[in-house]
C-alpha positions in Angstrom: 0.0 0.0 0.0 1.3 3.4 -0.9 0.6 5.9 1.8 -1.1 9.3 1.2 0.3 10.7 4.5 3.9 11.5 3.6 4.8 13.5 6.7 5.9 10.8 9.1 7.6 11.7 12.3 9.2 8.3 12.6 12.6 6.8 12.1 11.1 3.4 11.1 11.8 3.4 7.4 14.0 1.8 4.9 14.8 2.9 1.3 14.6 0.3 -1.4 15.4 0.3 -5.1 14.7 -2.6 -7.5 15.9 -3.2 -11.0 14.2 -5.3 -13.6 11.2 -5.0 -15.9 9.2 -8.2 -15.4 11.2 -9.8 -12.7 13.8 -8.8 -10.1 17.4 -8.6 -11.3 18.9 -6.4 -8.6 17.9 -4.9 -5.2 19.5 -2.5 -2.8 18.4 -1.2 0.6 19.5 1.8 2.6 18.8 2.2 6.3 17.5 5.4 8.0 21.0 6.7 8.5 21.8 6.5 4.8 24.0 3.4 4.9 23.6 0.5 2.5 22.3 -2.4 4.6 21.7 -4.9 1.8 22.6 -5.3 -1.9 22.2 -8.4 -4.1 22.0 -9.5 -7.7 19.8 -12.4 -8.7 21.9 -15.2 -10.0 22.6 -14.9 -13.8 21.6 -11.3 -13.7 24.6 -9.4 -12.4 26.5 -7.0 -14.8 30.0 -8.5 -14.7 30.8 -12.0 -13.3 34.3 -10.9 -12.4 33.1 -8.4 -9.8 32.9 -9.5 -6.2 29.2 -9.1 -5.8 26.5 -10.6 -3.5 25.0 -13.0 -6.0 22.0 -15.0 -4.5 19.0 -16.9 -5.6 15.7 -15.1 -5.9 14.4 -17.1 -2.9 17.2 -16.0 -0.6 16.8 -12.4 -1.8 13.1 -12.3 -1.1 13.6 -13.8 2.4 16.3 -11.2 3.2 14.1 -8.3 1.9 11.1 -9.5 3.9 13.3 -9.7 7.0 14.6 -6.1 6.6 11.3 -4.6 5.6 9.4 -6.1 8.6 7.6 -3.2 10.4 9.3 -0.6 8.2 7.9 2.0 5.9 9.5 1.4 2.5 10.7 4.5 0.6 11.0 4.3 -3.2 11.1 6.5 -6.2 8.2 5.5 -8.5 7.0 3.2 -5.8 4.4 1.5 -8.0 7.2 -0.1 -10.0 9.1 -1.4 -7.0 5.9 -2.7 -5.4 4.9 -4.5 -8.6 8.4 -6.1 -8.9 8.3 -7.2 -5.2 4.8 -8.7 -5.5 5.9 -10.7 -8.6 9.1 -11.9 -6.9 7.2 -13.1 -3.8 4.8 -14.9 -6.1 7.6 -16.6 -8.1 9.0 -18.2 -4.9 5.6 -19.0 -3.5 5.8 -16.7 -0.4 2.7 -14.7 0.6 3.2 -11.0 -0.1 3.0 -8.9 3.1 1.0 -5.7 3.1 4.0 -3.3 3.0 3.5 0.4 3.4 5.3 2.5 0.8 6.1 6.2 0.4 6.8 7.4 -3.1 9.4 10.2 -3.4 8.1 11.0 -6.9 4.6 11.8 -5.6 6.1 13.6 -2.7 8.1 15.8 -5.0 5.1 16.6 -7.2 3.2 17.6 -4.0 5.9 19.9 -2.6 7.5 21.1 -5.8 4.7 21.6 -8.4 5.2 22.6 -12.0 8.7 21.1 -12.5 9.3 19.9 -16.0 10.4 16.5 -14.9 10.2 14.3 -11.7 12.7 11.6 -12.6 15.3 10.8 -9.9 18.2 12.3 -11.9 16.4 15.6 -12.6 15.3 16.1 -9.1 18.7 15.3 -7.5 20.4 17.7 -9.9 17.9 20.5 -9.5 18.1 20.2 -5.7 21.9 19.9 -5.8 21.8 16.6 -3.8 25.2 15.0 -3.5 26.6 11.6 -2.6 30.1 11.8 -1.2 30.3 15.4 -2.5 29.3 14.4 -6.1 26.2 15.3 -8.0 24.0 12.7 -9.6 25.8 11.1 -12.6 23.6 9.5 -15.2 26.3 7.0 -16.1 25.5 5.2 -12.8 21.8 5.5 -13.0 19.7 2.3 -12.7 22.2 0.7 -10.4 20.1 -0.2 -7.4 22.6 0.8 -4.8 23.3 4.2 -6.5 19.6 5.0 -7.0 18.7 3.9 -3.5 21.3 6.2 -1.9 20.1 9.2 -3.9 16.5 8.3 -3.1 17.4 8.4 0.6 18.9 11.9 0.0 15.8 13.0 -1.8 13.5 11.7 0.9 15.4 13.4 3.6 15.3 16.6 1.6 11.5 16.4 1.1 10.4 14.9 4.4 13.0 15.6 7.1 12.6 13.4 10.2 11.9 15.6 13.1 11.4 14.1 16.5 8.9 15.8 18.8 11.7 16.4 21.3 13.8 18.3 18.7 10.8 20.3 17.5 10.0 21.3 21.1 13.5 22.3 21.9 14.7 24.3 18.9 15.6 27.2 21.2 17.8 25.0 23.3 19.2 23.2 20.3 20.5 26.3 18.6 20.9 28.6 21.6 24.7 29.0 20.9 24.4 29.1 17.2 24.7 32.5 15.3 21.8 33.3 13.0 22.9 31.9 9.6 20.5 34.2 7.8 21.7 37.6 9.2 24.5 39.8 7.8 24.2 38.3 4.3 24.1 41.6 2.4 26.8 41.9 -0.1 28.2 45.5 0.1 31.1 45.0 -2.4 32.2 42.1 -4.7 35.4 41.8 -2.7 33.5 40.3 0.3 32.8 36.6 0.8 29.3 35.3 1.5 27.9 31.8 0.9 26.9 31.3 -2.7 24.6 28.8 -4.3 26.0 28.7 -7.8 22.9 27.1 -9.5 21.1 30.4 -9.1 21.8 32.6 -12.1 24.3 30.1 -13.5 23.4 30.9 -17.1 23.7 34.7 -16.5 27.1 34.1 -14.8 28.3 32.1 -17.8 27.1 34.9 -20.1 29.3 37.5 -18.4 32.3 35.1 -18.4 31.8 34.5 -22.1 31.8 38.3 -22.8 35.1 38.6 -20.9 36.5 35.8 -23.1 35.3 37.5 -26.3 37.0 40.7 -25.4 40.3 38.9 -24.7 40.2 36.9 -27.9 39.0 39.7 -30.2 41.9 41.1 -32.4 41.3 44.7 -31.4 40.2 44.0 -27.8 37.4 46.5 -28.1 35.5 47.1 -24.8 32.0 45.9 -24.4 29.1 46.9 -22.2 26.7 44.6 -20.3 23.5 45.5 -18.5 22.5 43.4 -15.5 18.8 43.8 -14.8 17.1 42.8 -11.6 14.6 44.1 -9.1 15.4 45.1 -5.5 17.0 42.2 -3.6 17.4 40.0 -6.7 21.1 39.5 -6.1 22.9 41.8 -8.6 25.8 42.6 -6.3 25.9 39.0 -5.1 26.4 37.9 -8.7 29.2 40.4 -9.0 30.8 38.9 -5.9 30.6 35.5 -7.6 32.3 37.0 -10.7 35.0 38.5 -8.5 35.7 35.2 -6.7 36.1 33.5 -10.1 38.2 36.0 -12.0 40.3 37.9 -9.5 43.1 35.4 -9.9 43.5 36.6 -13.5 41.5 39.8 -14.1 41.3 43.2 -12.4 37.9 44.0 -11.1 36.7 47.5 -10.0 33.6 48.4 -8.1 32.2 51.8 -8.7 29.1 53.1 -6.8 27.0 55.9 -8.3 28.7 59.4 -8.6 27.5 62.2 -6.4 28.6 65.3 -8.4 27.9 66.1 -12.0 31.2 68.1 -12.3 33.4 65.2 -11.2 32.1 61.9 -12.7 35.3 61.0 -14.4 37.3 61.6 -11.2 34.8 59.7 -9.1 35.1 56.7 -11.4 38.9 56.8 -11.4 39.2 57.2 -7.6 36.9 54.2 -7.0 39.1 52.3 -9.4 42.1 53.3 -7.2 40.2 52.1 -4.1 39.5 48.7 -5.8 43.1 48.4 -6.8 44.0 48.5 -3.1 42.1 45.3 -2.4 44.3 42.4 -1.4 43.6 39.3 -3.4 46.5 36.9 -3.0 48.0 34.8 -0.2 51.1 37.0 -0.5 49.0 39.9 0.8 49.5 41.8 -2.4 47.0 44.2 -3.9 45.2 44.1 -7.2 47.5 46.9 -8.4 50.7 45.0 -7.5 49.4 41.9 -9.3 48.4 44.0 -12.3 51.8 45.6 -12.5 53.7 42.3 -12.1 51.9 40.6 -15.0 52.1 43.7 -17.3 55.8 44.3 -16.5 56.8 40.7 -17.3 55.1 41.0 -20.7 56.8 44.3 -21.3 60.2 42.8 -20.6 59.5 40.1 -23.2 59.2 42.9 -25.8 62.5 44.6 -24.9 66.1 43.9 -25.6 66.2 41.6 -22.5 65.3 38.8 -24.8 68.6 39.2 -26.6 70.7 37.8 -23.7 70.6 34.4 -22.1 70.4 35.9 -18.6 67.5 38.1 -19.7 65.6 35.2 -21.3 66.1 33.1 -18.2 64.8 35.8 -15.9 61.7 36.4 -18.1 60.9 32.7 -18.1 61.1 32.5 -14.3 58.9 35.6 -14.0 56.4 34.2 -16.5 56.1 31.1 -14.3 55.4 33.2 -11.3 54.7 36.9 -11.9 54.5 37.8 -8.3 58.0 36.5 -7.6 59.1 39.8 -9.1 58.7 41.4 -5.7 61.1 38.8 -4.2 63.7 38.8 -7.0 64.4 42.5 -6.9 66.3 42.1 -3.6 65.8 43.3 -0.1 64.2 46.8 0.4 66.8 49.4 1.3 69.7 47.8 -0.5 71.6 49.1 -3.5 70.5 46.1 -5.5 66.9 46.8 -4.7 67.2 50.4 -5.8 69.1 49.7 -9.0 66.7 47.0 -10.0 63.6 49.2 -9.6 65.4 52.1 -11.4 66.0 49.7 -14.3 62.4 48.5 -14.2 61.1 52.0 -14.4 63.4 52.9 -17.3 62.4 49.8 -19.3 58.7 50.4 -18.8 58.8 54.1 -19.7 61.0 53.5 -22.7 58.7 50.8 -24.0 55.6 53.0 -23.4 57.1 56.0 -25.2 58.1 53.8 -28.1 54.6 52.3 -28.4 52.3 55.2 -27.5 54.5 58.3 -27.7 53.8 61.3 -25.4 50.4 62.4 -26.5 49.7 63.5 -22.9 52.0 63.7 -20.0 49.3 62.3 -17.7 49.8 58.7 -19.0 53.5 58.6 -18.2 52.8 60.2 -14.8 50.3 57.5 -14.0 52.8 54.8 -15.0 55.4 56.4 -12.8 52.9 56.4 -9.9 52.1 52.8 -10.4 55.7 51.8 -10.4 56.5 53.8 -7.3 53.5 52.3 -5.5 54.8 48.8 -6.2 58.3 49.8 -5.5 57.9 50.9 -1.9 57.0 48.5 0.9 56.5 51.0 3.7 52.9 51.8 4.3 53.4 55.6 4.7 55.2 55.8 1.3 52.5 53.7 -0.4 49.8 56.0 1.0 51.8 59.0 -0.2 52.0 57.6 -3.7 48.3 56.7 -3.6 47.5 60.2 -2.5 49.4 61.6 -5.5 47.9 59.1 -7.9 44.5 60.4 -6.9 45.4 63.8 -8.3 46.4 65.4 -5.0 49.6 67.2 -4.1 50.6 70.6 -5.5 53.8 72.7 -5.1 53.3 73.2 -1.4 53.5 69.4 -1.0 56.8 69.1 -2.7 58.8 68.1 0.4 56.7 65.1 1.0 56.5 64.1 -2.6 60.2 64.3 -2.9 60.5 61.3 -0.5 59.0 59.1 -3.2 60.5 60.8 -6.2 57.3 62.4 -7.5 56.7 65.9 -8.7 53.7 68.1 -7.7 50.8 68.6 -10.0 50.9 71.9 -11.8 48.5 74.8 -11.5 46.8 73.9 -14.8 46.1 70.4 -13.6 42.6 69.3 -14.6 41.2 66.4 -12.5 38.5 65.4 -15.0 40.9 65.2 -17.9 43.5 63.5 -15.8 41.0 60.9 -14.6 39.9 59.9 -18.1 43.5 59.7 -19.3 44.4 57.6 -16.3 41.6 55.1 -17.0 42.6 54.9 -20.6 46.2 54.2 -19.5 45.0 51.3 -17.3 43.1 49.9 -20.3 46.2 50.1 -22.5 48.3 48.3 -19.8 45.6 45.6 -19.5 46.4 44.6 -23.0 49.5 43.0 -21.5 47.4 41.3 -18.8 43.7 40.4 -18.9 40.5 42.4 -19.7 39.5 44.9 -17.0 36.0 44.6 -15.4 34.3 47.8 -14.3 31.1 47.3 -12.3 28.8 50.3 -11.8 26.3 49.6 -9.0 23.7 51.4 -6.9 22.7 53.6 -9.8 19.1 53.9 -8.9 19.3 57.2 -7.1 20.7 58.8 -10.3 17.2 58.9 -11.6 16.0 61.2 -8.8 15.1 64.7 -10.2 18.0 66.3 -8.3 20.5 64.1 -10.1 19.5 64.9 -13.6 22.8 66.6 -14.5 24.8 63.9 -12.8 23.0 61.2 -14.8 23.8 63.1 -18.0 27.5 63.3 -17.0 27.5 59.6 -16.0 26.2 58.6 -19.5 28.9 60.7 -21.1 31.6 59.1 -18.9 30.5 55.6 -19.7 30.5 56.4 -23.4 34.0 57.9 -23.2 35.3 54.8 -21.4 33.7 52.5 -24.0 35.2 54.6 -26.8 38.7 55.3 -25.5 39.5 52.6 -23.0 40.4 49.2 -24.6 40.1 45.7 -23.3 37.4 46.3 -20.7 33.9 45.0 -19.8 31.7 47.7 -18.4 28.8 46.3 -16.3 25.9 48.5 -15.3 23.5 47.1 -12.7 19.9 48.5 -13.1 16.4 48.0 -11.9 14.3 47.1 -15.0 12.3 50.4 -14.8 15.5 52.4 -14.4 17.0 50.8 -17.5 13.9 51.9 -19.4 14.4 55.5 -18.2 18.1 55.3 -19.0 17.2 54.3 -22.6 14.8 57.3 -22.8 17.6 59.6 -21.5 20.4 58.8 -24.0 20.6 58.4 -27.8 21.2 55.1 -29.6 25.0 55.6 -29.8 25.2 55.3 -26.0 22.5 52.6 -25.5 24.0 50.3 -28.2 27.4 50.3 -26.6 26.4 49.8 -23.0 23.9 47.1 -23.8 25.8 44.8 -26.1 24.8 42.1 -23.6 21.7 42.2 -21.4 21.4 39.8 -18.5 18.2 39.5 -16.6 17.9 38.1 -13.1 14.4 36.6 -12.6 13.0 35.1 -9.5 14.7 31.8 -8.7 12.6 28.7 -8.4 11.3 27.6 -5.0 13.6 24.6 -5.1 16.6 26.8 -5.7 15.5 29.2 -2.9 15.1 26.1 -0.6 18.6 25.0 -1.4 20.0 28.5 -1.0 18.7 28.4 2.6 20.4 25.1 3.2 23.6 26.5 1.7 23.5 29.4 4.2 23.1 26.9 7.0 26.0 24.7 5.9 28.6 27.2 7.2 31.0 25.8 9.7 30.4 28.2 12.6 32.9 28.1 15.5 30.7 27.5 18.6 30.4 25.3 21.6 27.1 24.1 20.4 27.1 20.6 18.9 24.5 21.9 16.4 26.6 24.6 14.8 25.2 23.9 11.4 21.5 24.7 11.3 19.1 22.1 9.8 16.3 24.1 8.2 14.1 20.9 8.1 14.4 20.9 11.9 14.1 24.7 12.3 11.1 25.4 10.1 7.8 23.6 9.6 6.8 22.9 6.0 4.2 25.7 6.3 6.9 28.1 7.4 9.2 27.1 4.7 6.5 27.6 2.1 5.9 31.1 3.4 9.6 31.9 3.4 10.3 30.7 -0.2 7.2 32.5 -1.4 8.7 35.9 -0.6 9.1 38.2 -3.6 12.9 38.3 -3.8 16.0 36.5 -2.6 16.6 39.2 -0.1 13.1 38.9 1.2 13.4 35.1 1.5 16.5 35.3 3.6 15.1 38.2 5.7 12.0 36.1 6.5 14.1 33.1 7.4 16.1 35.4 9.7 12.9 36.6 11.3 11.8 33.0 12.0 15.2 32.1 13.4 15.1 35.0 15.9 11.5 34.1 16.8 12.2 30.4 17.4 15.7 30.5 18.9 15.9 33.9 20.6 12.3 34.5 21.5 11.9 37.7 19.4 8.3 38.2 18.3 7.8 37.2 14.7 7.2 40.5 12.8 4.2 40.5 10.4 4.9 41.3 6.7 4.8 45.1 6.6 2.3 46.4 4.0 3.5 49.1 1.7 2.9 52.6 3.0 2.6 55.6 0.9 5.7 57.8 1.0 6.0 61.5 0.8 8.0 62.0 -2.3 9.5 65.2 -3.6 6.9 65.2 -6.3 4.1 64.8 -3.7 5.4 67.8 -1.8 5.6 69.8 -5.0 2.1 68.8 -5.9 0.8 69.8 -2.5 2.4 73.2 -3.0 0.8 73.5 -6.4 -2.6 72.7 -5.0 -2.1 75.3 -2.3 -1.2 77.9 -4.9 -4.1 76.9 -7.0 -6.4 77.2 -4.0 -5.1 80.7 -3.3 -5.7 81.6 -6.9 -9.2 80.3 -6.8 -9.9 82.3 -3.7 -8.7 85.5 -5.4 -11.0 84.7 -8.3 -14.0 84.2 -5.9 -13.2 87.4 -4.1 -13.1 89.3 -7.4 -16.4 87.7 -8.5 -18.0 88.6 -5.2 -16.9 92.2 -5.5 -18.6 92.4 -8.9 -21.9 90.7 -7.9 -22.5 92.0 -4.3 -25.9 93.6 -3.4 -26.1 97.4 -3.0 -24.1 98.7 0.0 -27.2 99.7 1.9 -28.3 96.0 2.0 -25.1 94.8 3.6 -24.9 94.1 7.3 -22.5 96.3 9.1 -19.4 94.4 10.3 -20.5 95.0 13.9 -23.7 93.1 13.3 -21.7 90.0 12.2 -22.3 87.2 14.7 -19.3 85.6 16.3 -19.2 82.0 17.5 -18.1 81.4 21.1 -15.9 78.3 20.6 -15.7 77.7 24.4 -19.4 76.9 24.5 -19.1 74.1 21.9 -18.2 70.4 22.5 -14.6 69.7 21.7 -15.3 67.8 18.4 -17.6 70.6 17.1 -15.1 73.3 18.3 -12.4 71.7 16.2 -14.7 71.4 13.2 -15.7 75.0 13.4 -12.2 76.2 14.0 -11.1 74.7 10.7 -14.0 75.9 8.6 -12.9 78.1 5.7 -9.3 76.8 5.7 -7.8 75.2 2.6 -8.3 71.5 2.4 -4.8 70.3 1.9 -4.1 67.0 0.1 -3.4 64.1 2.4 0.1 63.0 1.6 1.1 60.3 4.1 -0.7 57.3 5.4 -0.1 57.1 9.1 1.0 53.6 10.2 -0.4 52.0 13.3 1.7 51.8 16.4 2.7 48.2 15.9 3.9 48.8 12.4 5.9 51.8 13.5 7.5 49.7 16.3 8.5 47.0 13.7 10.0 49.7 11.5 12.1 51.0 14.3 13.3 47.5 15.2 14.3 46.9 11.6 16.0 50.2 11.2 17.8 49.7 14.5 19.3 46.4 13.3 20.1 47.9 9.9 21.9 50.9 11.6 24.0 48.7 13.9 25.1 46.5 10.9 26.0 49.6 9.0 28.0 51.0 11.8 29.8 47.7 12.3 30.6 47.5 8.6 32.1 51.0 8.5 34.1 50.4 11.7 35.5 47.4 9.9 36.2 49.2 6.6 37.3 52.6 8.0 41.1 51.9 7.8 40.9 50.6 4.2 42.5 53.0 1.7 40.0 55.6 0.6 40.2 58.6 -1.8 38.3 61.5 -0.2 37.3 64.5 -2.3 35.5 67.7 -1.7 33.1 67.1 -4.7 32.2 63.7 -3.5 31.5 64.9 0.1 29.4 67.8 -1.0 27.4 65.5 -3.3 26.7 63.2 -0.3 25.7 66.2 1.8 23.3 67.2 -1.0 21.7 63.7 -0.9 21.2 64.0 2.9 19.8 67.5 2.7 17.3 66.5 0.0 16.1 63.6 2.1 15.6 65.8 5.1 13.8 68.4 2.9 10.9 65.9 2.7 10.4 66.2 6.4 11.7 69.7 7.3 11.4 73.0 5.4 14.9 73.6 3.9 16.2 75.8 1.2 19.5 75.0 -0.5 21.7 77.5 -2.3 25.4 78.1 -3.1 27.3 81.2 -2.4 29.6 82.8 -4.9 32.6 85.1 -4.6 33.0 86.5 -8.1 35.7 84.6 -10.0 37.4 83.6 -6.9 37.5 79.9 -5.9 35.8 78.9 -2.6 35.4 75.5 -1.0 32.8 73.0 -2.2 29.8 73.8 0.0 26.0 74.1 0.5 24.2 77.1 1.9 21.2 75.6 3.8 18.4 77.8 5.1 16.2 76.4 7.9 13.4 78.1 9.7 15.8 79.4 12.4 19.3 79.6 10.9 21.3 79.6 7.7 24.3 77.2 7.6 27.2 77.2 5.2 28.7 73.7 5.3 31.9 73.2 3.3 34.6 70.7 2.7 38.2 71.4 2.0 40.4 68.3 1.8 43.2 69.6 -0.5 46.5 71.0 0.6 49.0 73.7 -0.4 47.9 76.7 -2.4 44.6 75.1 -3.2 43.8 75.0 0.5 45.1 78.5 1.5 43.4 80.3 -1.5 40.0 78.7 -0.8 40.0 79.1 2.9 41.0 82.8 2.6 38.0 83.4 0.3 35.8 81.3 2.7 36.8 83.6 5.6 36.0 86.7 3.6 32.5 85.2 2.9 32.1 84.6 6.6 33.0 88.2 7.5 30.5 89.4 4.9 27.6 87.2 6.1 27.7 87.5 9.9 24.1 86.1 10.3 25.1 82.8 8.8 27.0 80.0 10.5 30.1 78.8 8.6 31.5 75.3 9.1 34.6 74.2 7.1 35.4 70.4 7.4 38.6 68.5 6.6 39.0 64.7 7.0 41.4 63.4 9.6 43.1 61.1 7.1 44.2 64.0 5.0 47.7 65.4 5.5 47.8 68.1 8.2 48.1 71.7 7.3 51.6 72.9 8.2 52.0 76.2 6.2 51.9 79.4 8.1 49.4 81.0 5.9 47.0 78.1 6.1 47.3 77.8 9.8 46.7 81.5 10.2 43.5 81.3 8.1 42.3 78.4 10.2 42.7 80.6 13.3 40.8 83.4 11.7 37.9 81.2 10.9 37.8 79.8 14.5 38.1 83.2 16.0 34.7 84.5 14.6 31.6 83.6 16.6 29.8 82.2 13.6 32.6 80.2 12.1 34.5 76.9 12.9 37.1 74.7 11.3 36.5 71.0 12.0 38.6 67.9 11.6 36.3 65.0 10.7 37.6 62.3 13.0 36.8 58.6 12.8 33.4 58.8 14.5 32.4 61.9 12.6 33.3 60.4 9.2 31.6 57.1 10.0 28.4 58.8 11.2 28.3 61.0 8.1 28.9 58.1 5.7 26.2 55.9 7.5 23.6 58.7 7.2 24.4 59.1 3.5 24.3 55.3 3.0 21.0 54.9 4.7 19.4 57.4 2.4 21.0 55.9 -0.7 20.0 52.4 0.4 16.4 53.6 0.6 16.6 55.1 -2.9 18.1 51.8 -4.1 15.1 50.0 -2.4 17.4 48.1 0.0 14.8 48.3 2.8 11.8 46.1 3.4 8.6 47.2 1.7 6.7 49.6 3.9 9.7 51.6 5.2 9.5 55.1 3.8 12.0 57.9 3.5 10.3 59.7 6.2 10.8 56.7 8.5 14.6 56.9 7.7 14.7 60.6 8.5 12.7 60.3 11.7 14.9 57.4 12.8 18.1 59.3 12.2 16.7 62.4 13.9 15.9 60.4 17.0 19.0 58.2 16.9 21.5 61.0 16.4 20.0 64.1 18.1 23.4 65.5 19.1 25.2 65.0 15.8 26.1 68.3 14.2 24.4 67.6 10.8 21.1 66.4 12.4 21.1 69.5 14.6 21.4 71.7 11.5 18.7 70.0 9.5 16.0 69.0 12.0 
């Protein structure tokens, strides 16, 4: 009998597989621990007589099967077939057939995983990534009874996990020392590591790798664009992480978040490339830049006169076998041998470059020198100094420091945007000696906000310039589908055709894939005293709960819901309900409200004019003294409120107020998000970063725009004729006007701008002036600069502030929270107003919150 009740909470089962069409030829049985407990071939029916197999008569096999199946539920795939074979075998040896109970894993799969194209054992095991001794199902071994029985056991345990009542009742105790495997799974950059279930988006991943191969193999190594489309939480950045893990051994990969300033998109792109170059990717603790240089340099050597000597050819051969051994073969740092070798390397590379590319611009050779010097020096301070110079910083007043690393200051006519584009082009040309570059532009959604229109236009121009002038590169743009449609409307065909040579779409994974993803997250080896460090989702969740979890709309939502259930069951945290979407107050809504109010006032003026034209003769009007007045104090409270508001404009209702429970849930989620964000920034703060005035003022603008949805703010910029002043915003609130500025440069660029800033402060004594400089920037040592700092601090309405670690982290986290909302990183139902309110309550004493709220 085949049971309809598949959900057995019992360990009394045995897995059986039979082979044979009309009569039994082979049988195998697996116990409830997954071990083969019996296997036999019917005499004259085994595959190879030379094998040492259990060959027995049909009578002996039937007796052994009956003995093992006594009081057991039999698990089979396509159980009707196995039941029919057993019945016939018992009949052939004249033994009464017992009334065995069967469970069919094929029917079980159809019940739990509907709408699959196939329910064969091979397809199910491959789709669910079931493995035997680490190997996936191999069709070459299919229809061997022992092989099929072992995979049937794996399939049954997957579909119907055996939970004892004791385990179900003590989940909290079982996993009390186990970290939540579903928390902290957000991928911030491709250089992180998170568990990855490779079957999800495997075809999309293969497409991207194929494009990289095409670029490498094409004769002219022309760059290509690829669009990756996916909704919020679909795993776009996670796919980029998988790509990074696969290609970083050979290719250079750069991660570039959206630009913040229309005037500096080239520079923003280049400096994010520099930051990505600083990522360590080898066991030798070398950066991407050092690996890039080693491979390129070895290939340059093979094109120089070194190939003309036996010693040179031998050295090239050794370096080609191990590029990174270059840094060991040049000698010990500080020795004459080390210095002479690096001088020779620099001369060879610059000579080769000039012979191949000439000196069309001086920027390219300067970038080459900077790369060589970065790889040459081993001291952290000198490396940081070279990186600072490579980012376009360091003028004549910085000559003494730059002289330590043999670099010259940038001239007064230095143009950062031109320099940045030429630097990216130089990197592309160098990559022709290595492997194709991969530039990933992510978190682009906020570019489509109205305030970023000019930045979006500049971004499109930059991408087009890179695709046109930078060879050997794959440019990946991650978009929401609706944003991609708007991007196509924004730009002409010349841009669209280049950036979308390949389009990859990330749809919703199947429920089976999502189920396996959850299992993959739980298979982490977590160091803990608990014997159950690896969570079993079949124990943790009921089938109903798992169904709810995998039915969530995105990968992120699936994992978030699994995390909610873990906290609820293990840590006793109330299970949050799914938050329904709440209507947000958008900038457009506020503008519409203002338009309605203006329209109402205009209508009132029209009515007043009409009344003046149609009023009765003056003698029939009641004198004003005869007009009756209502005594509000005599009315009930409700009626008093109603009368008090009569005659006022009826303003459009913009926000839908959430109930108290929903608001509490939002606060809890934002609290957790904020703590994770702080932890991430604490961890990443000491990583090399390129800080710029334009970038920071762009971030400030994003923050101010968000707060402007909650508080009445007016944003302007001051000017001082043709004189240069620091990047700043002039923010007018109801009580005060603040001028918030950034000045991270040094030398004459610093002194000239702070002088003009001080003059503005003296001319606008009712405004508060705040000039900020990051603590990681070189300290100001010049007498003029120090004197101007003192002047600013001396006035009552001015201050010069060094942004220390905590200040920078707080500023970046506020900005990131707003950008994450614009990029739809939060759960449905959390509005921008929720974010602003949370930040206002969380950080009441932070200087920026004080200014804006």
